[in-house]
C-alpha positions as CSV (number, residue, x, y, z in Angstrom):
1,X,0.2,0.0,-0.1
2,X,1.1,3.5,-0.9
3,X,1.7,6.3,1.5
4,X,-1.0,7.8,-0.5
5,X,-3.3,5.0,0.1
6,X,-2.6,4.5,3.5
7,X,-3.8,8.1,4.3
8,X,-7.0,7.6,2.3
9,X,-7.8,4.3,4.2
10,X,-7.4,6.4,7.3
11,X,-9.2,9.4,6.5
12,X,-12.4,6.9,5.1
13,X,-12.2,4.8,8.5
14,X,-12.2,8.2,10.6
15,X,-15.1,9.4,8.2
16,X,-17.0,5.9,9.0
17,X,-16.3,6.4,13.2
18,X,-18.1,9.6,12.6
19,X,-21.1,8.7,10.7
20,X,-21.5,5.7,12.2
21,X,-23.6,5.7,15.0
22,X,-21.4,5.7,18.3
23,X,-22.7,2.6,19.8
24,X,-21.7,0.7,16.9
25,X,-18.2,1.4,17.6
26,X,-16.9,-1.5,19.2
27,X,-14.2,-3.3,18.7
28,X,-15.8,-6.1,16.5
29,X,-17.6,-3.5,14.4
30,X,-13.8,-1.6,13.9
31,X,-12.7,-4.8,12.5
32,X,-15.7,-5.3,10.5
33,X,-15.3,-1.8,8.9
34,X,-12.0,-2.3,8.5
35,X,-12.2,-5.6,6.4
36,X,-15.3,-4.4,4.5
37,X,-13.3,-1.2,3.2
38,X,-10.5,-3.3,2.2
39,X,-13.0,-5.2,-0.1
40,X,-13.8,-2.2,-1.8
41,X,-17.4,-2.9,-2.3
42,X,-21.1,-4.4,-2.2
43,X,-23.5,-5.9,-4.4
44,X,-27.0,-5.5,-3.1
45,X,-30.3,-7.0,-4.7
46,X,-32.8,-4.5,-3.3
47,X,-36.5,-3.0,-4.1
48,X,-37.3,-1.6,-7.7
49,X,-38.3,1.6,-6.0
50,X,-36.2,4.8,-6.5
51,X,-36.4,6.3,-3.3
52,X,-35.4,3.2,-1.8
53,X,-32.4,2.6,-4.2
54,X,-31.2,6.1,-3.7
55,X,-31.2,6.0,-0.1
56,X,-29.9,2.3,0.0
57,X,-26.8,3.6,-2.1
58,X,-25.7,6.9,-0.9
59,X,-26.5,6.8,2.8
60,X,-24.1,3.4,3.0
61,X,-21.2,5.1,1.2
62,X,-21.3,8.1,2.8
63,X,-21.2,6.4,6.2
64,X,-18.2,3.9,5.3
65,X,-17.0,5.2,1.8
66,X,-17.9,1.8,0.3
67,X,-19.7,2.0,-3.2
68,X,-22.7,-0.1,-3.3
69,X,-23.7,-1.7,-6.6
70,X,-27.5,-2.0,-6.7
71,X,-29.7,-4.5,-8.8
72,X,-32.9,-3.2,-8.9
73,X,-34.9,-6.4,-9.3
74,X,-38.6,-7.4,-8.9
75,X,-39.1,-10.3,-6.6
76,X,-40.1,-12.7,-9.6
77,X,-36.9,-12.1,-11.5
78,X,-34.3,-11.8,-8.9
79,X,-34.6,-15.9,-8.1
80,X,-34.2,-16.7,-12.0
81,X,-31.4,-14.6,-12.4
82,X,-29.5,-15.8,-9.2
83,X,-30.0,-19.7,-10.6
84,X,-28.8,-18.9,-13.7
85,X,-25.6,-17.2,-12.5
86,X,-24.9,-19.6,-10.2
87,X,-25.6,-22.5,-12.9
88,X,-22.4,-20.6,-14.7
89,X,-20.5,-20.6,-11.7
90,X,-20.8,-16.9,-11.3
91,X,-21.6,-15.7,-7.2
92,X,-22.2,-11.9,-7.4
93,X,-24.5,-10.9,-5.2
94,X,-23.7,-10.1,-1.7
95,X,-27.2,-9.0,0.2
96,X,-30.9,-9.7,-0.7
97,X,-33.3,-7.1,0.5
98,X,-36.8,-8.5,-0.6
99,X,-40.4,-9.2,-0.1
100,X,-41.8,-12.3,1.3
101,X,-41.5,-14.8,-1.9
102,X,-38.2,-14.5,-3.0
103,X,-35.9,-15.0,0.2
104,X,-38.3,-17.3,1.5
105,X,-39.8,-19.9,-1.4
106,X,-36.6,-19.2,-3.6
107,X,-33.5,-18.2,-1.8
108,X,-33.7,-20.3,1.5
109,X,-34.9,-23.7,-0.1
110,X,-32.2,-23.6,-2.7
111,X,-29.4,-23.2,-0.4
112,X,-28.2,-19.6,-1.4
113,X,-28.0,-18.1,2.3
114,X,-26.4,-18.0,5.0
115,X,-27.7,-17.7,8.7
116,X,-28.3,-13.8,9.4
117,X,-28.5,-14.0,13.3
118,X,-24.6,-14.9,14.1
119,X,-23.4,-11.9,11.9
120,X,-25.6,-9.1,13.8
121,X,-23.2,-7.4,16.2
122,X,-23.7,-3.7,16.2
123,X,-24.8,-3.2,19.8
124,X,-28.1,-1.2,18.9
125,X,-29.1,-4.2,16.5
126,X,-28.8,-6.9,18.9
127,X,-30.4,-5.2,22.0
128,X,-34.1,-6.8,22.2
129,X,-35.4,-3.7,23.7
130,X,-34.9,-2.0,20.9
131,X,-37.3,-4.3,18.5
132,X,-41.4,-4.7,19.0
133,X,-42.3,-7.4,21.3
134,X,-38.6,-7.3,23.0
135,X,-37.1,-9.7,20.2
136,X,-35.6,-9.2,16.8
137,X,-37.5,-10.5,14.0
138,X,-36.6,-13.5,11.8
139,X,-38.6,-15.0,9.0
140,X,-37.7,-18.6,9.6
141,X,-36.8,-20.6,12.5
142,X,-33.6,-20.9,11.7
143,X,-32.9,-17.2,11.8
144,X,-31.5,-17.2,8.4
145,X,-33.7,-13.9,7.0
146,X,-33.8,-11.0,8.9
147,X,-37.2,-9.2,8.9
148,X,-37.4,-5.7,9.7
149,X,-40.7,-4.0,8.8
150,X,-44.3,-4.6,9.6
151,X,-47.3,-2.4,8.4
152,X,-51.0,-2.4,7.7
153,X,-51.3,-3.4,3.7
154,X,-54.5,-1.4,2.1
155,X,-56.0,-4.1,0.2
156,X,-58.5,-1.7,-1.4
157,X,-58.3,2.0,-2.8
158,X,-60.8,3.5,-5.2
159,X,-61.2,6.6,-7.2
160,X,-63.7,8.8,-4.9
161,X,-64.7,10.9,-7.8
162,X,-66.3,8.0,-9.3
163,X,-66.9,5.6,-6.0
164,X,-67.5,6.5,-2.7
165,X,-65.4,4.3,-0.2
166,X,-69.0,4.1,1.7
167,X,-70.4,2.4,-1.3
168,X,-67.8,-0.6,-0.6
169,X,-68.1,-1.3,2.8
170,X,-67.3,-5.0,2.4
171,X,-65.6,-7.4,0.0
172,X,-69.0,-8.8,-0.5
173,X,-70.1,-5.6,-1.8
174,X,-67.6,-5.8,-4.7
175,X,-70.2,-8.5,-5.9
176,X,-72.6,-6.0,-7.0
177,X,-73.3,-5.9,-10.7
178,X,-72.9,-2.3,-11.0
179,X,-69.1,-2.8,-10.3
180,X,-68.7,-5.0,-13.5
181,X,-66.2,-4.0,-15.4
182,X,-65.0,-1.2,-13.2
183,X,-62.1,-3.4,-11.0
184,X,-58.6,-3.9,-11.7
185,X,-57.1,-6.7,-9.9
186,X,-53.3,-8.1,-9.1
187,X,-52.7,-10.9,-11.2
188,X,-52.9,-13.9,-9.1
189,X,-50.7,-15.9,-11.3
190,X,-47.7,-13.8,-10.2
191,X,-45.8,-14.2,-6.8
192,X,-46.4,-11.3,-4.4
193,X,-49.5,-9.1,-3.8
194,X,-52.0,-10.6,-6.0
195,X,-51.1,-14.4,-4.8
196,X,-51.5,-13.4,-1.3
197,X,-54.8,-11.4,-1.7
198,X,-56.7,-14.4,-3.6
199,X,-55.7,-16.7,-1.1
200,X,-56.6,-14.5,1.6
201,X,-60.4,-14.1,-0.2
202,X,-60.4,-17.6,-0.7
203,X,-59.7,-18.5,2.5
204,X,-61.7,-16.0,4.1
205,X,-65.3,-16.3,1.5
206,X,-64.4,-19.8,-0.3
207,X,-64.7,-20.6,-3.7
208,X,-68.1,-19.3,-5.1
209,X,-66.9,-15.8,-3.9
210,X,-63.5,-15.9,-5.9
211,X,-65.1,-17.0,-8.8
212,X,-67.8,-14.5,-8.9
213,X,-65.0,-11.5,-8.3
214,X,-62.5,-12.5,-10.6
215,X,-64.5,-14.2,-13.2
216,X,-68.1,-13.0,-13.3
217,X,-67.2,-9.0,-12.4
218,X,-64.9,-9.2,-15.5
219,X,-61.8,-7.4,-13.4
220,X,-59.0,-6.0,-15.4
221,X,-56.0,-8.5,-14.3
222,X,-52.7,-6.2,-13.9
223,X,-48.9,-6.9,-13.3
224,X,-48.0,-3.5,-13.4
225,X,-48.5,-1.4,-10.6
226,X,-47.7,2.1,-12.0
227,X,-50.1,1.1,-14.9
228,X,-53.2,0.2,-13.1
229,X,-52.8,3.1,-10.4
230,X,-52.9,5.4,-13.5
231,X,-56.2,3.6,-14.8
232,X,-57.7,4.1,-11.3
233,X,-56.6,8.0,-11.3
234,X,-57.9,8.2,-14.6
235,X,-61.2,6.7,-13.8
236,X,-61.1,4.0,-16.4
237,X,-61.3,1.4,-13.7
238,X,-62.5,3.3,-10.3
239,X,-61.6,0.3,-8.1
240,X,-58.1,-1.4,-7.4
241,X,-57.5,-4.8,-5.1
242,X,-54.3,-4.9,-4.0
243,X,-52.8,-1.4,-4.6
244,X,-48.8,-0.4,-4.6
245,X,-49.3,2.6,-1.7
246,X,-45.8,4.2,-3.0
247,X,-47.9,4.5,-6.4
248,X,-51.3,5.8,-4.9
249,X,-49.2,8.1,-2.8
250,X,-47.6,9.4,-5.7
251,X,-51.0,10.1,-7.8
252,X,-52.6,11.7,-4.2
253,X,-49.9,14.2,-4.5
254,X,-50.6,15.0,-7.9
255,X,-54.5,15.7,-6.6
256,X,-56.2,12.6,-7.6
257,X,-58.9,11.8,-5.1
258,X,-57.7,8.2,-4.3
259,X,-58.8,6.8,-0.9
260,X,-58.3,3.4,0.7
261,X,-61.0,1.3,2.0
262,X,-60.8,-1.3,4.8
263,X,-63.2,-3.9,4.2
264,X,-65.1,-4.8,7.4
265,X,-66.1,-8.5,6.6
266,X,-62.3,-9.7,6.6
267,X,-59.5,-9.2,8.9
268,X,-56.9,-6.7,7.3
269,X,-53.6,-7.7,6.2
270,X,-50.4,-7.1,7.4
271,X,-47.2,-6.9,5.2
272,X,-43.4,-7.0,5.4
273,X,-42.7,-4.9,2.3
274,X,-39.4,-5.2,1.2
275,X,-38.0,-5.5,4.9
276,X,-36.6,-9.1,4.7
277,X,-32.7,-8.9,4.8
278,X,-30.5,-11.9,3.7
279,X,-27.1,-12.6,3.5
280,X,-26.1,-14.5,0.2
281,X,-23.5,-17.4,0.7
282,X,-20.2,-17.8,-1.6
283,X,-20.7,-13.8,-1.7
284,X,-18.0,-11.6,-3.4
285,X,-17.7,-9.1,-0.6
286,X,-18.7,-11.0,2.5
287,X,-17.5,-8.5,5.0
288,X,-19.4,-5.7,3.4
289,X,-22.0,-7.9,3.2
290,X,-22.2,-8.3,7.0
291,X,-21.3,-4.4,7.4
292,X,-24.3,-3.5,5.4
293,X,-26.7,-5.8,7.0
294,X,-25.8,-4.4,10.4
295,X,-26.0,-0.7,9.1
296,X,-29.3,-1.3,7.7
297,X,-30.7,-2.8,10.7
298,X,-30.1,0.4,12.9
299,X,-32.3,3.1,14.0
300,X,-31.5,6.0,11.4
301,X,-31.3,3.6,8.4
302,X,-34.4,1.9,9.7
303,X,-36.0,5.3,9.8
304,X,-35.3,6.3,6.0
305,X,-35.8,3.0,4.6
306,X,-38.9,2.5,6.1
307,X,-40.6,5.8,5.2
308,X,-39.0,5.2,1.4
309,X,-41.3,1.7,1.6
310,X,-44.1,4.0,3.0
311,X,-43.8,1.0,5.9
312,X,-43.5,1.0,9.5
313,X,-40.0,-0.6,11.1
314,X,-39.9,-3.5,13.8
315,X,-37.8,-1.2,15.8
316,X,-39.2,0.8,18.6
317,X,-36.8,3.8,18.7
318,X,-37.7,4.8,15.3
319,X,-39.4,8.2,14.7
320,X,-41.8,8.7,11.6
321,X,-42.6,11.9,9.5
322,X,-45.5,12.0,7.3
323,X,-46.9,8.5,7.5
324,X,-50.6,8.2,7.6
325,X,-52.0,6.4,10.5
326,X,-53.7,3.6,8.7
327,X,-50.1,2.3,8.1
328,X,-49.5,1.4,11.8
329,X,-50.8,-1.9,13.1
330,X,-53.4,-0.9,16.2
331,X,-53.6,-3.0,19.3
332,X,-56.5,-5.6,19.5
333,X,-57.0,-4.9,15.5
334,X,-58.1,-7.9,13.5
335,X,-54.9,-9.0,11.1
336,X,-53.4,-11.8,9.3
337,X,-49.7,-11.2,8.5
338,X,-49.0,-12.3,4.9
339,X,-45.5,-12.7,6.0
340,X,-45.8,-15.1,8.6
341,X,-43.7,-18.1,7.5
342,X,-46.3,-20.8,8.0
343,X,-48.6,-18.5,6.2
344,X,-46.2,-18.4,3.3
345,X,-45.2,-21.4,3.0
346,X,-48.5,-23.9,3.4
347,X,-51.5,-21.8,3.9
348,X,-51.3,-19.1,1.4
349,X,-49.9,-21.7,-1.4
350,X,-52.8,-24.3,-0.7
351,X,-55.6,-21.7,-1.0
352,X,-54.1,-20.0,-4.1
353,X,-53.7,-23.6,-5.6
354,X,-57.4,-24.0,-5.3
355,X,-58.3,-20.4,-6.3
356,X,-56.3,-20.7,-9.5
357,X,-57.5,-24.5,-10.4
358,X,-61.0,-22.6,-9.9
359,X,-59.9,-19.8,-12.4
360,X,-58.7,-22.6,-14.9
361,X,-55.0,-21.1,-14.7
């Protein structure tokens, strides 16, 4: 190492020490920072959301001087890409920041993940008092996947210029013939919100309801969150099942009268958004990957990441600015957690398979 390189490394480490939380500056964390900076970069697969990408890449580099290569994947494309890479003997990814299906149903059973629990060393991260219910949250019993977000998931949104929220107090209200051809629904054949939604409706109301809603009411089936919200805003389809809140928020801020509806005849759903954090095995930058995960699970990054995802952190010391009240789970509320491991791996898929068979998919 040249004198210039040594000086640059010293300056970068000092900057990291200033930027990182004081409580994180244990000997173990200092050693991890040094090893991570020696690797020089980290590659993450994260949400295809511009605000999330900008924050995760820029803030981590500011904190530690380590550039972030960001792969903006949808949940369905991430697994296919990594499977092809590994078949070719390429190991390019360090960290996965994703939603419920990809880490739980693809990465974990494929054997692509190392356990995340042993690499959590930042004091404010491993302190159970900093997390809801007094413990860190993991998606699986082996504590391979760290869960950091849990929020109320709006299941239904209307354009109030054409449909008043009071006109749809229940899910069964959607079966009124006057709504035929006026509904957009997430494609139940695609992993994600559409899958969970049709499974929940099947479990709650049975096959006849699902058939009448998804076939007899002639909904537009969509795979594009931005386009479906645009159709909703324009009034072409004034009812949307399974909205993407960040897209709805964008149109609301543009003045469109989009309003969420929470039907009273079924439990409200909870989501984990893109809040599942995983350590990919055979990572090219293993120390930078571990540092990134410890950093992202910290208080300040959780605050910014949760807001970028229009969501709520499972940390108890996070403050929020401008999030609507409906995103916060309420004590005593009726909820179904769509990120619960048993729901994802057993209940949802069984109901989904029956619903798809019913619809001929």
